C-alpha positions in Angstrom: -57.8 -32.3 11.2 -59.7 -34.3 8.7 -58.2 -35.6 5.5 -59.9 -36.4 2.2 -58.4 -39.0 -0.1 -57.7 -37.6 -3.5 -57.2 -39.9 -6.5 -54.7 -38.6 -9.0 -54.2 -39.8 -12.6 -51.7 -38.7 -15.2 -51.5 -39.6 -18.8 -48.4 -39.0 -20.9 -50.0 -36.0 -22.6 -51.9 -34.5 -19.6 -51.5 -32.8 -16.3 -52.2 -34.5 -13.0 -56.0 -34.8 -12.7 -57.4 -35.0 -9.2 -60.8 -36.0 -7.9 -62.3 -36.9 -4.5 -64.4 -40.1 -4.1 -66.2 -38.6 -1.1 -66.9 -35.2 -2.6 -68.7 -35.9 -5.9 -68.2 -33.4 -8.6 -65.1 -31.7 -7.2 -62.0 -32.1 -9.3 -59.0 -30.1 -10.3 -55.6 -30.5 -11.9 -52.0 -29.4 -11.8 -48.9 -29.5 -14.0 -46.8 -31.1 -11.1 -47.7 -33.2 -8.1 -47.0 -30.3 -5.8 -49.4 -28.1 -7.8 -52.0 -30.8 -7.9 -51.8 -31.1 -4.1 -52.2 -27.3 -3.7 -55.1 -27.1 -6.2 -56.8 -30.0 -4.4 -56.7 -28.1 -1.1 -58.1 -25.0 -2.8 -60.8 -27.1 -4.6 -62.1 -28.5 -1.3 -62.2 -25.1 0.3 -63.9 -23.6 -2.6 -66.5 -26.4 -2.8 -67.2 -26.2 1.0 -67.9 -22.4 0.8 -71.2 -22.9 -1.0 -71.9 -26.6 -0.7 -75.0 -26.3 1.5 -76.5 -23.6 -0.7 -75.6 -25.5 -3.9 -76.6 -29.0 -2.9 -79.1 -28.5 0.0 -77.0 -31.1 1.9 -74.2 -31.2 4.4 -70.6 -31.3 3.2 -69.6 -34.9 2.9 -67.6 -36.5 5.7 -64.4 -38.2 4.5 -64.1 -42.0 4.6 -60.9 -43.7 5.8 -58.7 -45.4 3.3 -59.9 -48.7 4.8 -63.6 -47.7 4.2 -62.8 -46.6 0.6 -61.0 -49.9 -0.1 -64.4 -51.7 0.4 -66.0 -49.4 -2.3 -65.8 -51.1 -5.7 -66.0 -47.7 -7.5 -63.0 -46.5 -5.5 -61.0 -49.7 -6.1 -61.6 -49.4 -9.8 -60.8 -45.7 -10.0 -57.7 -46.0 -7.9 -56.0 -48.6 -10.2 -52.7 -47.1 -11.5 -53.4 -43.9 -9.5 -51.6 -41.9 -7.0 -53.5 -41.3 -3.7 -53.1 -38.2 -1.7 -54.4 -37.3 1.7 -55.6 -33.7 1.5 -55.9 -31.9 4.8 -59.2 -30.1 5.4 -59.6 -28.0 8.5 -63.2 -26.9 8.4 -65.8 -28.6 10.5 -69.4 -29.0 9.3 -70.6 -26.4 11.9 -68.1 -23.8 10.5 -69.2 -24.5 7.0 -72.8 -24.0 7.8 -72.1 -20.8 9.8 -70.0 -19.2 7.0 
């Protein structure tokens, strides 16, 4: 099973905001870390359902944490953040066929 790295930020007056460096434009939030994790899984599934139709491109493959750490945008965005590995069971062929 593949995992996407999610970057989670929380300010004192906000909920836990979640975004995916490898899946641009997909973000969500939760009042607790558990809810943020659950919402993140749902957000990936929802995005995958119509990704090809919406973007005319394949659903992005996840990069490893080592690959992400070489990306200056990720390094900057992950400062003072919580990182989560969000499991994602779909394969590109299944996404295209659905």
